[in-house]
VEXDRENSE-884609 format. One record per residue (C-alpha): residue number from 1; residue in three letters; x, y, z. Coordinates in pm, 1 decimal, padded with zeros to 6 digits. Example, Ala and Ser with C-alpha at 12.3 -4.5 7.8 and 13.67 -1.06 7.14 Angstrom:
1,ALA,01230.0,-00450.0,00780.0
2,SER,01367.0,-00106.0,00714.0
END
This chain:
1,MET,02514.1,11737.6,00607.2
2,GLN,02854.2,11694.8,00445.2
3,GLN,02833.3,11721.3,00070.1
4,LEU,03082.1,11605.3,-00188.2
5,ILE,03046.8,11748.4,-00536.4
6,ASP,03164.3,11426.5,-00696.0
7,ARG,02948.2,11116.2,-00669.2
8,THR,03172.6,10887.5,-00873.2
9,TYR,03530.5,10784.6,-00798.3
10,ASP,03780.4,10535.7,-00929.2
11,PHE,03823.5,10384.2,-00583.5
12,ILE,03621.6,10402.4,-00263.9
13,VAL,03806.1,10299.7,00053.7
14,CYS,03569.6,10234.3,00343.9
15,GLY,03743.5,10292.1,00675.3
16,ALA,04030.1,10530.9,00755.3
17,GLY,04199.1,10304.3,01006.9
18,THR,04550.3,10166.6,00984.6
19,SER,04511.7,09964.4,00663.6
20,GLY,04260.2,10201.0,00505.3
21,CYS,04487.8,10504.7,00535.7
22,VAL,04771.4,10313.2,00370.7
23,VAL,04573.6,10181.0,00076.3
24,ALA,04396.4,10515.1,00017.0
25,ALA,04727.2,10701.6,00016.7
26,ARG,04894.2,10461.8,-00224.9
27,LEU,04595.8,10463.8,-00460.4
28,ALA,04591.8,10844.0,-00451.6
29,ASP,04952.5,10833.6,-00575.7
30,GLN,04831.7,10679.9,-00900.5
31,PRO,04811.1,10948.2,-01171.9
32,GLY,04452.9,11046.4,-01241.1
33,ALA,04298.0,10809.7,-00984.8
34,ARG,04013.2,10968.7,-00789.4
35,VAL,03994.2,10822.4,-00437.7
36,LEU,03722.5,10861.2,-00176.4
37,LEU,03814.2,10766.4,00182.2
38,ILE,03510.7,10721.0,00407.5
39,GLU,03538.1,10717.9,00788.0
40,ALA,03264.7,10667.4,01048.1
41,GLY,03451.6,10864.6,01314.7
42,SER,03571.1,11221.0,01332.5
43,ALA,03886.3,11413.1,01245.8
44,TYR,03958.3,11493.4,01611.9
45,THR,04326.1,11565.4,01683.0
46,GLY,04314.2,11694.1,02040.1
47,PRO,04560.2,11614.4,02319.9
48,GLU,04404.3,11275.1,02394.3
49,VAL,04521.3,11170.1,02047.7
50,THR,04849.0,11356.6,02012.9
51,ASP,04988.7,11310.0,02364.5
52,PRO,05122.4,10952.7,02398.2
53,ALA,05054.7,10942.4,02771.8
54,GLN,04683.9,11017.3,02727.5
55,TRP,04586.9,10707.6,02527.2
56,PRO,04375.3,10564.8,02815.2
57,ALA,04151.2,10873.0,02790.5
58,ASN,04032.3,10753.1,02448.3
59,LEU,03886.7,10428.9,02583.1
60,GLY,03511.5,10465.6,02608.4
61,SER,03516.8,10799.5,02427.4
62,GLU,03366.7,10891.0,02090.2
63,ARG,03696.5,10773.3,01938.9
64,ASP,03625.2,10417.6,02050.4
65,TRP,03368.1,10186.6,01891.3
66,GLY,03321.6,10043.9,02240.3
67,PHE,03240.1,09690.5,02128.3
68,GLU,03155.6,09434.1,02393.4
69,ALA,03163.3,09056.9,02370.3
70,GLN,02869.6,08834.3,02449.9
71,PRO,02871.7,08661.4,02790.4
72,ASN,03135.1,08387.7,02783.1
73,PRO,03102.4,08070.4,02996.7
74,ALA,03481.3,08025.7,02978.5
75,LEU,03517.2,08364.6,03151.9
76,ASN,03263.7,08281.6,03423.6
77,GLY,02992.6,08455.7,03222.1
78,ARG,03181.5,08784.0,03185.4
79,ARG,03138.9,09019.1,02888.8
80,MET,03481.8,09131.3,02770.3
81,ALA,03533.4,09491.6,02655.3
82,LEU,03659.8,09505.2,02296.2
83,ASN,03781.3,09859.2,02233.4
84,MET,03855.3,09960.2,01874.2
85,GLY,03965.1,10291.3,01723.9
86,LYS,03702.8,10510.2,01555.3
87,GLY,03828.3,10815.9,01365.7
88,LEU,04099.9,10911.5,01122.1
89,GLY,04386.7,10671.2,01185.5
90,GLY,04165.3,10415.8,01358.5
91,GLY,04348.1,10216.3,01621.6
92,SER,04676.8,10391.0,01541.5
93,SER,04524.2,10712.8,01679.1
94,ILE,04429.4,10570.2,02020.1
95,ASN,04656.3,10270.0,02081.9
96,VAL,04972.0,10225.5,02291.2
97,MET,05184.9,10284.0,01979.0
98,VAL,05382.1,09958.2,01997.8
99,TRP,05531.3,09859.4,01661.5
100,ALA,05544.5,09478.6,01637.3
101,ARG,05593.6,09322.6,01296.3
102,GLY,05488.6,08961.5,01352.6
103,HIS,05697.7,08646.9,01347.8
104,ARG,05861.3,08491.4,01042.0
105,THR,05624.4,08193.3,01071.9
106,ASP,05318.4,08421.6,01065.5
107,TRP,05395.3,08553.3,00720.2
108,ASP,05504.1,08217.2,00585.4
109,HIS,05168.5,08083.4,00709.1
110,PHE,04992.2,08361.5,00515.9
111,ALA,05183.7,08254.0,00204.5
112,GLU,05092.6,07888.9,00255.0
113,GLU,04723.8,07960.9,00316.2
114,SER,04694.2,08195.5,00017.6
115,GLY,04918.3,07998.1,-00218.3
116,ASP,05112.3,08318.2,-00283.8
117,PRO,05480.2,08359.7,-00183.9
118,GLY,05424.5,08734.5,-00205.2
119,TRP,05273.2,08708.7,00144.9
120,GLY,05578.2,08520.1,00277.4
121,TYR,05839.1,08653.1,00516.2
122,GLU,06106.0,08731.9,00258.0
123,SER,05859.3,08940.1,00058.2
124,VAL,05724.2,09109.7,00369.9
125,LEU,06075.2,09213.5,00471.7
126,GLY,06077.7,09413.0,00150.0
127,TYR,05756.5,09585.1,00254.0
128,TYR,05898.5,09668.9,00593.5
129,ARG,06207.8,09819.1,00431.8
130,ARG,05973.0,10033.9,00223.0
131,ILE,05750.6,10127.0,00518.7
132,GLU,05991.3,10211.9,00797.5
133,ASN,06186.7,10521.7,00883.9
134,TRP,06384.5,10327.2,01144.4
135,GLN,06576.9,10539.6,01392.1
136,GLY,06778.7,10263.8,01558.5
137,ARG,07086.5,10060.5,01480.1
138,PRO,07105.1,09990.6,01103.7
139,ASP,06989.8,09647.1,00990.2
140,PRO,06979.0,09668.2,00608.1
141,LEU,06821.5,09324.9,00569.0
142,ARG,06529.3,09385.7,00801.7
143,ARG,06486.9,09761.6,00851.7
144,GLY,06423.3,10056.9,00626.2
145,PRO,06560.8,10408.5,00689.3
146,ASN,06358.6,10614.5,00440.1
147,GLY,05994.0,10508.7,00465.7
148,PRO,05693.2,10709.5,00587.3
149,VAL,05656.9,10533.4,00924.2
150,HIS,05875.3,10675.7,01200.4
151,VAL,05979.7,10390.5,01432.3
152,ALA,06203.3,10459.8,01731.0
153,GLN,06287.6,10334.9,02076.8
154,PRO,06273.9,10558.7,02384.5
155,HIS,06595.0,10756.9,02419.3
156,ALA,06619.0,10694.3,02795.1
157,PRO,06406.2,10398.3,02906.9
158,GLN,06279.6,10413.8,03264.3
159,PRO,06447.3,10201.0,03536.7
160,LEU,06148.7,09964.8,03535.0
161,ALA,06202.1,09876.8,03167.7
162,LEU,06573.7,09820.6,03220.2
163,ALA,06501.7,09597.9,03520.9
164,THR,06267.3,09392.7,03302.4
165,LEU,06543.5,09331.7,03050.1
166,GLU,06786.3,09235.4,03322.8
167,ALA,06544.0,08999.8,03497.6
168,ALA,06442.1,08827.5,03175.2
169,ASN,06803.4,08785.3,03070.4
170,GLN,06890.1,08624.6,03403.5
171,LEU,06597.8,08386.2,03354.1
172,GLY,06757.0,08268.8,03030.6
173,ILE,06559.3,08481.3,02785.7
174,PRO,06792.9,08644.9,02530.7
175,ARG,06802.7,09021.7,02501.4
176,PHE,06788.6,09191.8,02161.6
177,ASP,06847.3,09545.8,02038.9
178,SER,06494.4,09551.3,01895.0
179,PRO,06189.5,09323.2,01902.9
180,ASN,06152.3,09359.9,01526.0
181,GLY,06470.3,09220.1,01380.7
182,GLU,06632.1,08884.4,01440.3
183,MET,06420.8,08837.1,01754.9
184,MET,06111.7,08762.4,01547.2
185,GLU,06284.4,08491.1,01347.2
186,GLY,06349.6,08253.4,01637.9
187,PRO,06212.5,08155.1,01980.4
188,GLY,06165.3,08513.2,02094.9
189,GLY,06336.2,08730.1,02353.0
190,VAL,06311.0,09057.4,02541.1
191,ALA,06380.1,09409.4,02416.3
192,ILE,06303.0,09775.0,02458.8
193,ALA,05986.1,09835.9,02259.2
194,ASP,05977.1,10001.0,01916.8
195,LEU,05723.3,10283.1,01926.9
196,ARG,05535.4,10518.2,01694.8
197,ILE,05626.0,10832.5,01886.8
198,LYS,05790.2,11118.9,01697.5
199,GLU,05927.3,11426.5,01872.7
200,GLY,05722.8,11337.9,02179.0
201,LYS,05393.3,11310.4,01989.0
202,ARG,05188.9,11020.9,01856.8
203,ASP,05260.0,10957.2,01490.0
204,SER,04948.4,10778.0,01369.5
205,VAL,04925.8,10598.8,01036.5
206,TYR,04693.8,10879.8,00925.4
207,ASP,04973.8,11127.6,01009.0
208,ALA,05228.2,10920.0,00817.5
209,TYR,05028.2,10841.3,00504.2
210,ILE,04732.6,11077.1,00458.8
211,VAL,04849.8,11409.8,00601.3
212,PRO,05133.0,11444.6,00343.6
213,ARG,04871.9,11393.1,00069.9
214,LEU,04594.8,11621.3,00196.0
215,HIS,04683.6,11867.7,-00077.4
216,ASN,04625.9,11604.9,-00346.4
217,PRO,04315.7,11715.2,-00541.8
218,ASN,04231.2,11352.6,-00624.1
219,LEU,04199.7,11240.2,-00258.0
220,HIS,03865.8,11312.7,-00090.8
221,ILE,03784.5,11233.9,00272.8
222,LEU,03435.0,11199.4,00416.7
223,THR,03413.5,11169.4,00797.0
224,GLN,03127.3,11078.6,01030.8
225,ALA,02976.7,10863.6,00757.1
226,LEU,02853.3,10510.2,00832.8
227,VAL,02883.4,10263.7,00546.9
228,ALA,02555.0,10075.0,00529.6
229,ARG,02619.7,09838.9,00240.8
230,VAL,02799.8,09781.4,-00085.1
231,LEU,02593.4,09847.0,-00399.1
232,PHE,02600.4,09586.7,-00674.9
233,LYS,02496.3,09554.5,-01034.6
234,GLY,02464.1,09183.2,-01073.7
235,ARG,02771.5,09054.6,-00892.7
236,THR,02988.6,09359.9,-00959.9
237,ALA,03036.9,09622.6,-00688.1
238,ILE,02940.8,09963.8,-00823.1
239,GLY,02947.9,10178.5,-00508.7
240,VAL,02841.9,10216.1,-00146.6
241,GLU,02548.1,10346.4,00048.6
242,VAL,02639.8,10556.7,00350.6
243,VAL,02451.4,10736.5,00625.1
244,VAL,02560.2,11092.7,00703.8
245,GLU,02370.3,11285.6,00971.5
246,GLY,02084.0,11038.7,00943.9
247,GLN,02047.5,11069.1,00566.9
248,GLN,02141.6,10815.7,00302.0
249,GLN,02392.2,10905.4,00034.3
250,ARG,02529.6,10693.6,-00247.0
251,PHE,02871.9,10704.2,-00406.4
252,TYR,02976.2,10507.7,-00712.2
253,VAL,03299.1,10360.9,-00847.1
254,THR,03443.1,10297.4,-01187.2
255,GLY,03710.7,10077.5,-01030.2
256,GLU,03682.9,09903.1,-00694.0
257,VAL,03529.2,09925.1,-00347.5
258,ILE,03775.1,09839.9,-00069.8
259,LEU,03653.0,09747.3,00277.8
260,SER,03900.5,09845.2,00551.8
261,MET,03669.4,09878.3,00849.9
262,GLY,03822.0,09619.7,01079.8
263,ALA,03734.2,09274.7,01202.6
264,VAL,03386.9,09373.3,01326.2
265,ASN,03250.8,09622.8,01076.1
266,THR,03397.3,09466.2,00761.0
267,PRO,03208.7,09135.5,00806.5
268,LYS,02901.9,09332.6,00915.0
269,VAL,02892.9,09528.3,00588.1
270,LEU,02963.3,09213.5,00386.4
271,MET,02669.7,09035.2,00548.9
272,GLN,02436.6,09331.9,00524.0
273,SER,02531.2,09353.2,00154.7
274,GLY,02418.9,08993.4,00099.7
275,ILE,02756.5,08817.6,00131.9
276,GLY,02797.2,08567.1,00413.6
277,PRO,02654.0,08256.0,00580.5
278,GLU,02319.8,08166.0,00425.9
279,ALA,02135.2,08093.4,00751.4
280,GLU,02256.2,08417.9,00909.9
281,LEU,02141.2,08630.9,00618.1
282,ARG,01805.5,08456.9,00581.8
283,ALA,01738.6,08497.5,00954.3
284,HIS,01749.4,08875.4,00908.3
285,GLY,01570.3,08894.4,00573.2
286,ILE,01879.9,09000.5,00379.5
287,PRO,01866.5,08902.9,00010.0
288,LEU,02143.2,08656.5,-00074.0
289,LEU,02399.9,08773.0,-00325.3
290,ASN,02677.7,08522.8,-00255.0
291,VAL,02697.9,08252.4,00010.9
292,LEU,03032.8,08267.2,00192.7
293,PRO,03009.3,08073.1,00519.6
294,GLY,03340.3,08211.3,00648.5
295,VAL,03223.2,08572.2,00682.6
296,GLY,03224.8,08651.2,01055.5
297,GLN,03396.1,08323.9,01146.2
298,ASN,03758.3,08263.0,01256.3
299,HIS,03747.4,08554.8,01503.6
300,GLN,04077.6,08585.8,01690.2
301,ASP,04226.6,08823.2,01944.0
302,HIS,04521.6,08834.8,02180.0
303,VAL,04412.1,08791.8,02540.1
304,ALA,04599.0,08929.3,02842.6
305,PHE,04604.5,08889.8,03218.6
306,GLY,04719.8,09184.2,03425.6
307,CYS,04987.7,09112.0,03686.7
308,THR,05060.3,09411.2,03909.1
309,TRP,05334.4,09515.2,04151.3
310,ALA,05348.1,09810.7,04390.5
311,TYR,05628.9,10061.4,04357.2
312,SER,05847.9,10118.2,04661.3
313,GLN,05835.9,10484.6,04559.9
314,PRO,05664.3,10662.6,04267.2
315,GLN,05831.5,10608.0,03930.5
316,PRO,05816.0,10818.4,03612.9
317,VAL,05625.3,10697.9,03307.4
318,GLY,05800.0,10710.9,02971.0
319,GLY,05616.4,10787.4,02645.0
320,GLY,05288.4,10600.2,02636.7
321,GLY,05395.5,10387.2,02930.2
322,CYS,05510.0,10078.4,02740.1
323,GLU,05886.6,10061.0,02701.3
324,ALA,05965.7,09689.1,02731.1
325,THR,05819.5,09385.3,02559.9
326,LEU,05883.0,09012.7,02581.3
327,TYR,05795.9,08714.7,02361.7
328,TRP,05868.8,08357.3,02464.3
329,LYS,05757.1,07997.3,02424.1
330,SER,05556.7,07799.4,02676.1
331,ASP,05687.8,07485.1,02504.5
332,ALA,06026.4,07465.4,02331.6
333,ARG,05874.6,07244.2,02060.7
334,LEU,05661.4,07530.7,01925.6
335,ASP,05770.3,07700.9,01601.9
336,ALA,05722.6,08052.3,01740.1
337,PRO,05662.7,08237.8,02068.3
338,ASP,05313.0,08183.1,02209.1
339,LEU,05355.1,08413.7,02510.8
340,LEU,05333.9,08792.5,02479.3
341,HIS,05422.2,09027.8,02765.9
342,CYS,05366.1,09401.7,02733.9
343,GLN,05480.3,09616.4,03024.8
344,LEU,05294.8,09928.3,03140.0
345,GLU,05471.4,10161.3,03380.3
346,PHE,05153.6,10236.8,03576.0
347,ALA,04909.2,10017.2,03765.5
348,VAL,04608.9,09901.7,03560.8
349,PRO,04296.7,09806.3,03758.4
350,SER,04188.2,09444.0,03721.4
351,PRO,03828.3,09363.0,03625.9
352,PRO,03601.8,09388.7,03933.6
353,GLU,03558.3,09010.5,03940.1
354,VAL,03922.6,08975.1,04049.2
355,GLY,03842.5,09156.1,04372.9
356,ILE,04183.8,09316.4,04425.7
357,ALA,04230.5,09693.7,04417.8
358,PRO,04537.3,09827.0,04235.8
359,PRO,04813.3,09993.4,04436.4
360,ALA,04821.6,10371.7,04448.7
361,GLN,05158.5,10357.8,04273.6
362,GLY,05267.3,10055.6,04073.2
363,TRP,05309.6,09886.2,03736.6
364,THR,05131.7,09614.8,03540.4
365,MET,05265.6,09349.5,03306.8
366,PHE,05004.7,09219.4,03064.6
367,ALA,05091.9,08851.4,03040.8
368,GLY,04923.1,08735.5,02725.2
369,LEU,04872.7,08473.4,02460.1
370,ALA,05041.6,08548.5,02128.1
371,ARG,04898.0,08242.7,01949.6
372,PRO,04555.1,08167.7,02100.6
373,VAL,04385.0,07850.5,01980.4
374,SER,04030.1,07961.0,02066.6
375,ARG,03820.1,08082.2,01774.5
376,GLY,03508.1,08294.4,01784.0
377,GLN,03239.6,08423.4,01555.7
378,LEU,03032.9,08732.0,01478.3
379,ARG,02659.6,08732.2,01419.2
380,LEU,02414.2,08998.5,01311.9
381,SER,02158.0,09139.2,01551.4
382,GLY,01966.3,09293.6,01263.1
383,ALA,01985.7,09412.3,00903.8
384,GLY,02021.7,09784.5,00978.8
385,VAL,02327.1,10005.8,00977.7
386,LEU,02280.7,10083.8,01349.2
387,ASP,02220.6,09724.4,01455.9
388,ARG,02519.9,09612.3,01663.3
389,MET,02719.2,09300.8,01594.3
390,LEU,02702.9,09010.3,01838.7
391,ILE,03065.6,08920.9,01907.6
392,GLU,03143.6,08578.3,02052.6
393,PRO,03523.6,08553.6,02089.8
394,ASN,03505.7,08226.7,02290.4
395,THR,03813.9,08343.6,02479.7
396,LEU,03985.7,08064.2,02679.9
397,SER,03741.2,07806.4,02544.0
398,ALA,04029.1,07591.4,02412.6
399,PRO,04211.6,07387.7,02681.1
400,GLU,04542.2,07471.8,02513.8
401,ASP,04482.0,07840.3,02587.3
402,MET,04431.5,07779.0,02958.0
403,ALA,04758.8,07582.6,02970.6
404,ALA,04942.3,07863.9,02790.2
405,ALA,04777.8,08126.5,03014.1
406,LEU,04900.2,07947.7,03325.3
407,ALA,05251.9,07939.5,03178.0
408,SER,05233.3,08307.7,03079.1
409,VAL,05133.4,08425.4,03426.9
410,GLU,05385.4,08193.1,03593.0
411,LEU,05663.5,08343.8,03380.7
412,CYS,05533.2,08693.4,03449.0
413,ARG,05537.2,08640.4,03827.7
414,GLU,05885.4,08489.0,03812.2
415,LEU,05997.8,08793.7,03615.9
416,GLY,05830.0,09060.1,03830.4
417,ASN,05947.5,08908.2,04158.4
418,HIS,06308.2,08885.6,04039.4
419,ARG,06579.0,09057.0,04243.8
420,ALA,06647.1,09286.4,03946.1
421,PHE,06343.8,09489.1,04064.0
422,ALA,06481.3,09536.6,04417.8
423,GLY,06456.7,09901.8,04508.7
424,VAL,06194.1,09966.0,04241.5
425,VAL,05901.3,09757.4,04366.9
426,SER,05782.8,09667.3,04716.0
427,GLY,05588.8,09354.4,04625.2
428,GLU,05337.5,09167.6,04410.9
429,VAL,04973.6,09274.7,04436.9
430,VAL,04800.3,09079.8,04158.3
431,PRO,04749.8,08786.3,04130.5
432,GLY,04946.3,08670.7,04435.4
433,PRO,05023.1,08305.1,04514.9
434,ARG,04734.9,08068.8,04435.7
435,ASP,04681.3,07698.8,04387.6
436,ARG,04599.4,07562.4,04041.4
437,GLN,04223.3,07599.0,04085.6
438,GLY,04257.5,07950.0,04224.1
439,MET,04486.3,08053.7,03939.2
440,GLU,04245.6,07921.9,03677.1
441,ARG,03967.0,08119.5,03844.1
442,PHE,04188.8,08429.2,03838.5
443,LEU,04258.7,08383.6,03467.6
444,ARG,03888.7,08355.1,03380.6
445,ASN,03806.2,08661.1,03592.3
446,SER,04097.3,08878.2,03480.0
447,ALA,04120.5,08809.2,03105.8
448,VAL,04109.2,09124.7,02893.3
449,SER,04156.0,09195.8,02525.6
450,PHE,04477.2,09330.0,02375.4
451,TRP,04241.9,09499.2,02123.1
452,HIS,04376.9,09300.5,01827.8
453,GLN,04061.0,09152.5,01674.3
454,CYS,04119.1,08991.6,01335.1
455,GLY,04051.5,08698.9,01102.7
456,THR,03679.6,08740.3,01031.3
457,ALA,03710.8,08756.0,00650.3
458,LYS,04014.8,08538.4,00611.1
459,MET,04239.1,08496.1,00310.4
460,GLY,04277.8,08141.4,00185.9
461,ARG,04170.8,07861.5,-00044.4
462,ASP,03945.7,07647.9,00176.0
463,ASP,03567.8,07652.8,00210.8
464,MET,03580.0,07911.2,00491.1
465,ALA,03800.1,08158.9,00303.3
466,VAL,03640.7,08494.0,00219.8
467,VAL,03912.3,08654.4,00005.4
468,ASP,04171.5,08514.8,-00232.8
469,ARG,04547.0,08581.0,-00245.7
470,ALA,04480.6,08923.8,-00398.5
471,LEU,04225.7,09009.3,-00124.9
472,ARG,03936.0,08988.7,-00373.2
473,VAL,03607.5,08875.6,-00219.1
474,TYR,03514.2,08538.3,-00363.3
475,GLY,03214.9,08520.3,-00594.9
476,VAL,03189.8,08890.3,-00678.6
477,SER,03401.7,09144.0,-00865.4
478,GLY,03515.7,09495.6,-00784.5
479,LEU,03529.2,09430.3,-00408.9
480,ARG,03829.8,09365.4,-00183.3
481,VAL,03898.2,09350.8,00188.0
482,VAL,04219.1,09517.6,00306.9
483,ASP,04244.6,09506.2,00685.4
484,ALA,04306.1,09269.7,00979.7
485,SER,03996.3,09070.6,00882.2
486,VAL,04198.6,08890.2,00613.9
487,MET,04452.0,08736.9,00853.9
488,PRO,04418.6,08357.2,00844.1
489,ARG,04586.0,08352.4,01187.2
490,ILE,04663.5,08633.5,01427.9
491,THR,05022.1,08756.0,01411.4
492,VAL,05256.6,08730.6,01709.1
493,GLY,05250.7,09070.6,01880.7
494,ASN,05054.6,09392.0,01837.5
495,THR,04883.3,09403.3,01499.7
496,MET,04929.9,09766.5,01384.3
497,ALA,05250.7,09699.9,01186.9
498,ALA,05101.5,09391.9,01019.3
499,CYS,04800.5,09601.8,00915.5
500,VAL,05032.6,09853.5,00747.8
501,VAL,05185.5,09567.1,00548.1
502,ILE,04837.4,09447.0,00452.0
503,GLY,04756.3,09800.6,00334.7
504,GLU,05075.8,09831.9,00130.8
505,ARG,05042.6,09491.8,-00031.6
506,GLY,04671.4,09542.6,-00086.0
507,ALA,04741.0,09866.5,-00272.5
508,ASP,05003.4,09691.8,-00487.5
509,LEU,04753.1,09421.7,-00577.0
510,VAL,04479.3,09674.4,-00659.5
511,VAL,04697.4,09871.1,-00896.5
512,GLY,04792.6,09556.5,-01076.5
513,GLY,05108.7,09392.4,-00969.5
514,GLU,05398.6,09345.6,-00739.8
515,ALA,05561.2,09683.4,-00698.5
516,SER,05937.3,09698.7,-00692.2
517,LEU,06063.2,09665.4,-00336.6
END
């Protein structure tokens, strides 16, 4: 069993994923602050993690929580796979490495919901300037050149990615130098993707924030430790109970406990610590500490539908396979893009319910929903640390999402069948022409997660809010949530970059103020 000499710390950060690594690193920079970072997964850094092209090998491995949704009537009874990173770096150690910062309206919505302009877009631009080590064309207003997070575009994008830009542009979608500058302030566009690949290797958030501080004597890391619950004295958090190699250990804080375990495990620990919906806790015999009906509610995730074309001849794969990305509106009246397309330079098999085998050589565009309306919930299956969460995303349950999904796939097919791909592809394989009823059936059978679960301990001021503007859990002291759970609404695009911002701002708020940006 792992043993730590110290049992008391100034801060305990639960979860070494994207946000957790950031907040732990920034707290460890505080003079004299003793920080314990607890992670349920391992410290594995083998080729499946470091080699960008091997990210699919992590799915279903010990580095994946392997969550699965409950059967969903809106998906013809299917159970959707909900992969999530487990290990140092969390999702940033197994994902596709796309850096997408969210739309201007996302952050302004955060500010409105929280009542704090510090969450607004202008403030968040300051965080991004602090965070990024941007390798592309200078943009002093929006990009930072000296931060810890290496962000770069592929030096020589593959022909498929360039054809995507050309086809989209000819369809009237503007092309931008990057998806993370001006493009995310308007109706969207198409661009070569910004990636977290450095010198040909994955550069996880753990690599960027924790590795440079491993020599710090005040930062302690405990891996393969499951957080069971937060310990309280009255309504003040005083520590955590964890399970290591089947044995319980307790660690205590003089400052704060910070939950950064993601949109599934953060609400689980809150509920199993006595914080959550009253009926849910009573049903499992958990003593009530504070009734917060929003814990586990407001579940959101980006949903995608794989559209696949066969190559006319084999094509190379660049980096992690995603080199082009597109955001656009299904309705010009919307205030932000609601369609998200992420291109993969290899053919991804559809769920078996689709009934179409992938081509031996081909590529897949994940046509997705950037602003889904459907909302889900999480429920407990028991009061124990090993009892799994029951995840009900309710994907495609809102009629608006089906309408947007139809528009997303229609745009995707128009794009992929464009003459710009002549000589690269031989033809469309999935979904193929269908009538309206057949296309709706395809969407319900093919829907998959983008692996961006969030929102289950949301920040806000209404009755369903779980944390306030400073990410403090309502009704108790000494406890904050700093991860994707706090998002009132899912951000447009992949969520890793937004989680780094949440970690940076969360650390600023913990140490007592708005740091100079």
